[in-house]
N, C-alpha and C positions, 0 to 999 in steps of 0.2 A: 569392536567399538573404537572408534577413531577418537582423539582427545576434545575437540570441539564439541564431539556431541553429549560428551559429561558434565562439559561445563555449561554452568547458566549464561543469559544473555549479559548478565549483568559481569560476569566473570571474562565473561569474550570481549565483551567490547572495552573493558577497561585494560584488558591485555594487548587489546590489537589498538589502541589509543598508546600504551605503555612503547612497545616497540617502534610504531609511527614516529612518537615524538623523539625516541633514541635516536633511531635512524635522521631523522630533519633536523634536529641538535648535533649529533656528531658531523652531518655534512655540514652544518654552520661552523662547529669546530674546529673543521678541518681548514676551512676558508679563511676562519679569523686568522688561526694560526700562520697560514703562512701568508698572510697579509702583514700579521704585525712581525714576522720576521722578515720581509722585505722591506719594509717600512725601518725597521730599526736599523739593517743591512746599509739603504739606502741613507741615512741620517750617518751613520758613522764614515763611510766611504768619502760622503761630500765633505765634511769637517777634517778629515785626513789630507785629502783631496787639498782642500783651501789653506790648511797651514803649509803644505808643502810648496803652491804656488808660493804662497805668500812670504815665504822664507827665500824662494830663491830670486822673488823680483826685490826683495831686498837688501841680497848679496852684494858686497863693492869690493871684495877682496877675495885671495885664493883660499883662505884658511880665515872662512868667517865665523863671527862671534856664535856662540848656542843661543839659539832662538827660545823665548819664553813662549810655555807652552801651557796647555790647562787642563783640567781631567778631562775634557773630550779626544784632547789628543796627549796622550801622555809620554809618547817615545816618537824622535825624530833622529835620524842622521842622515850625513851626510858622505856617501861612500865616492873613492876615485876610481879607476879605471884597474887598480891592480887588487881593490877589495880592502883597502886598508878605511877605516873610522879615520875621518878627516875630522868633523865635528860631529857633535851631539849634544842632545839636550844632557840634564844631570842621569834621568830616569835612566836613560839606555848609553853614557857615555861609558859603563864599564861592560857591557853588555855584548857579543859578538856582532856583527852586522843579520839585520832582522830578516835578510831573507837572500839568497841568491839569484833570484830571478830579476835579470837585467832587459830593460823595457828596448824593444826595436827602437832606429830611429823611426819608421815610419809611422806607429805607437808610442809617442812617447809617457803617457799615462796610464798605468793599469793598476786595478782593483784585486788584491788576494786576498787570501788566509792561510796564516804561514802556521802549523803546528808543529810543538815539541814533546818532549816529555813532561814537560811539567806544566805548558801553557799553550793556548793558540793566539795569536796576534793578527789581527786584522789590520792592514796599512794599504798606504797608495805608494807604489812607485813612480814617480815621478822626473825623467830623463831630462834638463834643460835644452832648451834652442843650441844650435851649433853656433848662433853669433854668441850666447851668453857662455858657454863654452871656450868658446876661441878669446872673448874677452878675458874672464878671470883665470882658466888654466890653459890659454895658448893651444885650444883646441883640443886639448886632452875630454875623454867622456868622464863624467860622472853622475853619480843620480843619490836623489834622496826620498829616503823610506822617512814616511810619516803614519802612525799607526797607534793600537791599543790594545789592551787586553779585549781579547771576545767577554762582552758580559755576560751574565749570569742566564740571561733569558734566551741568547742562544747558543751558551756552552754545555748546558745540562736538557732535562726534558721537562722541566717546571711547567713551563708554558701548557704541554700538552697534557698534563697531570690535572694542572688546572681547568682547562677548556674541559677535556675530559671528566672530572669529578662533577662541574656546571651541568655537561650534558647528561647525566646520571641523575643529579638531583633535580634537574628540571623535568625529565621523563618521570620521573618518581612523584611528583608534586603533580604535574597532568594525569599520572594513573589515577592517584589518591583522590582527585577533583571529578576525574571521570565517574569514578565508585560511586563517590557519594550522590554527582549529580544525575546519573542513570537509577541509582537507587530511588530517589526524591522523583522520577519522572517515572519509573517504573511502578512506584507505590499505589497508583488507580488500577492498573492491572491486577495488582495483588487481590485487591479490593473487590475487582472484578469476577477473581476466579473464586473470590473465597464466596460469593456469594450463588455464585453458579452454582458452587459445590452442594449447597442447600438446598436447592430445589430439588423437587422429587415431582413424581407423579403425580403423586395426592395433593400436593401443593404446586400449582403451576403461578401464585400470584406475587409471587416476588418479585422486584427487578434491583439489574445492578446499577452503583451509583453510577451517576452520570454526570463526569467534570463539565464545568463552562469551558464555552470555546468549539472550534471547530476543527481542532489538530486529529490526529490520524487516534490518539485514545476515546474522544471527543467520542470521533463516529464509532469504534468498537463498541462503545457501551450503546451506542443507539440502535447501534445495530443488533447487537444481545438481547438490549430491549424489546424489539421489535420482533426478533424471532421466536422472543419468551411469548410476546402476545399471541404470533401466529399461533406457535405449540398450543398456548392454552384455549384459544379461541378452537381449533383442531380437538384439542379432547373433549371438551365442554359438547363440542358437535358428538361427539362420538358417542358420549354418557348420554346427551341428549336423546340419540338416535335408537342406542342400545335400549334405554327406558322405554320410546315408542313402540320399537318392534317387540319388545317385550310384551307390552300393553296390547300392542295391536294383532300378537301370535295367541296372547294367552284365550281370548274367548273363543276362536276357530278349533282350536287343540282340546279344547277342553269340550266342546260340543263333536270333536272326533271323538274321542274317547268316552263322551256317552254315548254316543252312538254304539261305538264297535262293543261295549259293556253290555248293550241292549242287546243286541244279534247275538249272546253268549249265553246272557241269563235267560230271556224269555224265546219259547221256541215258536212263538206266532208270530216273530219277527223276519220277515224275507229277506236273507244273506242278502240277494242279486240289490235288494234297494237300500240296504244298509251300506251293499261296498260301493255302491251309487253316487249315495249321498256322502260315502265318506270322500271319495274322487274330488268331489265338487269342494269340499271343503279342504282339500288339502292343495285341489287348484287355487283356489285363495292364498290360502300361505305362501304357494309357489310364485303369485302374483306380486304380494307383498316385499317376499326376499328379492326376486327379480327387480325391483322397482327399488327395493331401498341399495343393490348392488349398482345400479346405474347412475342414484345420485350422488355415491359415495367415488363411482369414478369419477363425474363430471367435476366434483371438489378435489379430489387428489390427483388423477393422473396430470402425466404432461399435455400439453395442449400442441396440435398440430396444425397453426392454422394455414390457410390460403385466401385468395382474393377471390370473393362469394358474387356471382349475381344474385342480388337479395330477390330484386323483380323474377326473375325466368325461376328462380325457386318457389317463390310462392305459387305460380301459375302451375309449376309442376304438382304442387304437392294437394291445390286445388283439385286438379283432372284427377287424383287419385281418390277424394272423399268419397263419400257415399251421395248420389244426387236425390234424395229424398227430401231434403231441406237445400234449396239452391244457392248457391254461393256468388255474388255480387265482386266483379275485379273494377276497381280502380285504380292503375298504378303508372306511376311515371317511369319510363324505360332505363336501363343501366343504371339503375340504383345498386351501387356494388360497394362491401364491406368486406372487413379482413379478417376473417373466421374459419370453424370448423364447418363445414358442408354440413355433414353426418347431424351433431348436434343440433344446427340451426333448423334444420328439418323437422328434427324432434320435439323444437318448440313450436312451430309452426303448425302440426299433427296435433299436438294435446289444445293449441289453443282453438282450434279448426272442431278438432273431437266437441268441446267442451263447449264451442259458441253450437255445434249443430244439434249437442244434448238439449239446449235450453232454448231454442230457437222456435219460436211460432211458427213465422212463415219463412225466412229469409236471415242468410247469414250475407254481410258487408266487409270486404277487406280491400283496405287502405296502404299505399305501399309509396310515401314522397320522401322528398329531401327535405329538410328544416335545420337551421344553421350549424351545420357540419355532422348532423346525426342524419341514417336513416331511418326512418320511423314506418313502423307497418301494427297497423289499428285493425283488430275483429271485434265486428260489433254483430251481436245477435237482437233480435226484438221479443226476448222473452223478459221473466219476471224481474231481471238485474241482481244487483247487491249493493245492500243500503251501503253509507259510508263505513259506518262502525264495521262491517267486516271484510272490508278490502283489501286490508293486510294481512286479516285471518287467514283468508282462503290458500296463501302461498306457504302459512306454514304444515308443514308434513302430517299427514294423516287426518288432518282438520276436513271435514267435510259438512258444508250446510244443509239443511234440512231438505232442501230444491233436490241439492244433488243427490242424496241418498235415496230419494223417493223416484228419482229416474233412472239413478244406476247404482242399484242394491250392492253389487258386487266392487265396485269401485275400490282404488286402496286409498285415495284422499293423496299421493303423490305428484302425480303430474306437472301442476302446478309449481310447488316446490323444486322439481326437478326443471321447469322451463324459467324458473327465477334464476336458480343456481347456474345455467346454461347463458343466460344474458349477464349473470354478474362476470363470469370469466372472460366473458368477453369484453368489459368495460361498458357495461350497457346498463339498461335498466328494465324491469316488467313488471307494470302496475296497472291497477283499476282507475280509468278517469272517468269523471261526468258524460252522460249519455240522454237524450231525450226519452231515450226508449231503451232498456234493456239493458248487459251488461256491455262496454268498452275495455278490452284490450289494449293494451298499447308496449309496444316491443320497441327500445328506441336504441340503436347500435351506431358506434361511429363510422363514418364514412372511410371505405378506402381509403390511401393519398390518392392525390392527382386525380 
């Protein structure tokens, strides 16, 4: 296991900030060190050069008096061609010549740093012009050395130690600030983690605390709450369906057990009739189970959609229906939606079967476009549905008295499955007002373009 995998996010961010800041501050420190050294050197050499040039300009005799020096230029000497010190200030009078270097005639001013066992001296070597040498010394070559001891900032590594210590302290401060800020920023995430840890299958009502704003943590909290809501809804559906299935299967299974017990206890019961009745009861149980599985698949399975010509699909499904009750179609051409053709066919089949079951003389189907929606209405001329029952008919296993009378073996899941399919297609399935009979309206978004 690598080191980053064993560290927390807070530790990783703090470590990364510390390393990056150390690198950045080290680069800045190196640049500052070089700039300071160059600046100090340039200033010293400017001062020594000025002092040497000024003394040469003030000379009016072969052995000039010692110049007046400052702390910036504490050492100054005039050297003749034999290397003898001709004149020097008080600090340099008892010293040997400051340097053995002799500038050439074509480059009369040179800056140098001369080091001995005792100390280092930064100096400027200036050679008088040929005219000055001719005037003062009869053409004999002379040279002036002006310098000072190398300052501590250049002679030692004190500057590097100060800048390096500053980089370390700065990196430590930035790392500490990052640790505190990241901990503060991750506090809502820790609260979300603790709340999610409390969520159980038996209690999905808890929601994570949602901080204000629209940052990543706020979006994470909203997404977590939306996921918990969907999970709670799915579990509630499962519990509701399990309760309804057990309720719906209890009656036929009880009847089945009674039939089989009678066949065993009473000799006058025809075994063949008992088996036939039992198979009929099992067929009803099988129907309930199959339709419950279909409803579950609609709500939980991945949805693969394609462009579907709804008008053609309606005509195709009408052509397959029983012709005992005529079906009239009024349809606009090329009404296309985006969906699963198999599931949409199941919706149309359920609506047509339901309408034909309750119709007296005919069923009318209309397909049209309306406000960006594809509208399919299926209207029968039967007894209709009371307004109070229009939502109830879409509940699983709910069957009105008229439905039970016309289809005693039905499961009561056809309309529930149809509405679930409409919802996964971002549409609706409702019962609307009609002058006569029931009017089911399927609304789906039109396909783009």
